[in-house]
N, C-alpha and C positions, 0 to 999 in steps of 0.2 A: 478615494484620494489616499486612502493611510493604505489600506491595501498595496492599491500595485503599486504606489513609494514603498512598503516592503519587499514586495515583489522585483521588482528593479534594484534593490539592495542587495537581495538574493544569488545574485547574479555578476556583483561586483566583486572583485577579487582582492580591488587595496583592501577592502570593507571587511571584508573576511578576514582578510590579515587580522585586520586588531580585533576585531569580533573574537576571533578563534590565541590569539593572545592573549585575553584578560581571563582574570583568574574568577570574578563571578560571574562570566557574563559563562562559561564553563560551565562553574557549578550549576548555572539556573538555565544548562543546555539539556539537561539529567529530567527536570523534569520528564524532556520528551525522549532523548535518547538516554540508551537502556547502558551506557558505557563505549567505551574505546576500543572495551576488548572484548571478544568470544565467551571469555569469560564468563566477563557480567551480564552480556546476554543469555549467557546458560539459567544465571541463580534466577534473571527479571521472569525469561518462562517458566525459573520453576518455581516460583510463586505466584504465580497466575491461575498455574495446574493448582497448583495446591489450593486455591481458594474456585476450584472449578470452571475456568476457566482451559481455553487451546490455544497455539499461542503462532505465530509467523515473523521470523527471525528473516532479517533485510543487511545484508552490512554497506552499509554507505558510500554511495561512489556513484561519479557519472559525469561521461562524457571522456572519457580516457582520452592524451593522447600520442596510444602508440600500444602496439599489441601485448606487447610484453606484462606491462599494465592489465584491460585486458584477460588476458594470461594468467596471472594473480589470480585479478576478480575469483576467472574461475578457479582457480584453486586453492582460492579460500571459499567459493558456495562449498567444491564436495569434502570442506577442511566439517563447514557446518553440517552439514548432513549424516554426516562421521560421527561429529560429540551429537549429536540428537540421538542415536541408532545407541549411542554407548549409556545414554546418563538417560536413558527410558523417557523424554521427554515427549510429549504432543503438542508441535508440533513441525506446520510444515517452514519453506523457506519462502522468498520476497526478492526481487532480482526488478534491477535498470537495464535495458538493453544496449543503454547507449557507455552504459562500465560497461559490456563486452563487448566495445569495436563498434558498434550501430551504426556510428558516423565513423569508420574507418572502410569496412569491406560489406555489406549486407552475407554474402559466402564462409564469408570469417567468423562472424558471429555466429548469427547459425550452429555454423559447425557446435563451437562452445558452447551456447544451447540445448543443442541434444545432445552433448553427455553430460552435461548436470542432466537434466531430465534424465535419462538412461541408467548413470545411477543412481538419484531421485525409487525410481520404480525400484533399484535395485535390492531397494529400506522397504519398496511400501511406504513408500511418501508421496510427494508431492511439490513441483514450480511453478509459485505467480508469478505472473511477467507485469508490471508493472507498467503504467502508462506514463507516457510521458506528458509535456504537448505535444500542442496536437500537428505541428512540422514531423511527428512521428507516428502520428495513431495508425495511418495504414504499413508504414513500413511496420507496425509493430505488433498488426494483426495479418499483417498476412506471413510474419516468420513466425507465428502462436499455427499458423491454421498449419503447413506447411513440417512444423517438426510435430503436432500431433497428428498427421495422419500417420505417423512409425512411431509410436509412441502420447500416450493416454495420458500419462502423469503431466498435464504442460496444464494452465488456464492463464487468461490473462481478465483486466480491465478493463470495467468501459466506463469515461463521465457524464455523469446525464443535461453536463454544462456544454456540451459540443449537440448542435441541429441534427451530425451525422449518426448521434451515434442506438435512435430504433435501427437503423440500418442495417449497422457495423452489430444487433444484439441480433437481427437475421439469420444475416449472415453464418455469428458465429455456433448461435443456436443449431443448427444448419451438419456443423463440424460434432456435435456433442459434448460442450465445450466449457467446459464451469469458467465464473466470471464472480468478480464481485465488480458491483457495483457501488461507485461511491459521483460528489458532487464535483468532482475535480475542482486543484488549489493549485493553477497557473493562471499567467497573467496571460489570456487571449481578447482577441479583435472583437467588434462584433459581426461583425461575414462567416466568422465563424463558432463562434456561440452565444445562449442566452447573455443579454445582459443584466438581465430584473433577477430577483431572488425567489420572487414567485413561476417565475416560468421558469428556473432551474429544476425547481418544484418540485411541480406538475408533469415532466417532465418523467426524475424519481420518479415515480408512482408510476408511473408508465409503464416506466421495461422495467419497475421489482415486479409490477402482473405479470409482464412480460416470464419471463423467471423465472417465480418460484411459479408458474400453471406450466413450464416448458417439462417440466419432468425430471430435470438434474439437483444436483447441488451445488447454490450458488453462497455466494458471501455479501449479506445485506450491509454496506458499511457504512454508518451515517453516529452521528451526537444527534442527531434532529433528532426531538422529543417526538414532533408532528409526522413525524418520514417514520419513527417506530411505528408508533401506532398504527399509525398506514398499514403499515407492512402484517403487526400483530394484526390488526379486525378482516384484510387482507386473506392473511390465510389460515379465520376461523372461518371466514362467511364458507369456504373451497374447501375448508376439510384437509387442508395442510398442515402436514405431523410440524412441531417444530422439530423432528430431527430430520428434517427433510432440508432445510438451509437452516444457515446460519446469518446471529447479529454479526462483524466485526468493527471497533473502536482502538481505534491510536493509543497507544503508550501515553497516560503522563496523563490522558484527556479523559473528563464525565468519570472518574470511579467508581460515580455514586452507581450511575448506571449504568453502568457493567453491574455491579452487586448485585442493582432490582433482575436483573434479568435474568442470571446466573434464578438468584433467589425461585427464581417464576418460571422457570424448569426452558429456559430458552439457552439455545448450546450458542457460545461469546468464541469470538477468536480474539486475539489483541497483537498485534502489529507493533512486531520492538525493531526497533530500530537503534542500531551501536557501529561503533568504525570511528577514525581518525578525521571523513569528510562528515563533517555532519552540520554547517555551516548553513551551506542551501534547505536542507528539512527545514531544521531551527525560522531558518528565515518566513517558508509556508508557516508553520508552523502560528508562529506571532500573524501574519496575517488573514489570516481563520475571523479568527478573535479579537476583537478590540482590548479583549481584557488580559489576554495573555502581555503586550503591549503594556499593558501596567501593571503586571507582575515581573516583567521584564522592570519597567522605568524605578518601580520600589521598592526592591530588592541589590538595585541594581547600584543606591545612595544609602542602602546600610548595612554601616558597619558591621 
């Protein structure tokens, strides 16, 4: 119930206005968000690189209302790739399609994505298309496949809590698509998603095994020690090299696990979000673990 409440609140503009205007909450959001500027994100990425970790930068934003805002987001992503190259940062980039106008016009959105992917390829880099709620799943997969036919510097995300994900993985692998596997962070109905954690976990392991066996380079995104252990065991049993896949984790979440995996010789990529539109992302992080809510409450009342 707590998770459902937090996810519902993440859609409330009134609650968002109250939270984002509160200085204490803004400071606490910095646990999960590198900052509001690209400079802050670059510095966070540099610190991760210095600790032996790769990064993925994400300019936060969703569901733009007009084409001007979508084009502004596109221009920001071009700037991010340029800065990554200039600063010598080991990073790729993640984005959401609704930030690039998917709600407005699919062809318009695809044109913006194509321009970003071509720019990324110019720098021998890569764009990851994040997966949003299930209402966007098919449109996201269709757009990614269309873009990838023209340029391979693009991949996407699959969520193990959706029933459809095994079919989607098979479809995307036929295109040679690089996939980030995660459990899923949106509120979904039982008609489309597994309601029980055990089923989500079991599907995660099935999909992980499909990805690691595919011969393509994928990201296994999890903070769950059981999922990490299952991945390590499967890779060892199938003699899959540590260089043939990477673990991915969120900025500010389970840094102990991040450091341990680096020490054990695994590739780790840290997802680093930044920007002014941090509220929905922050609320989803709170919804994922009750301990995060306790952290928020304790610090909210601390002087």
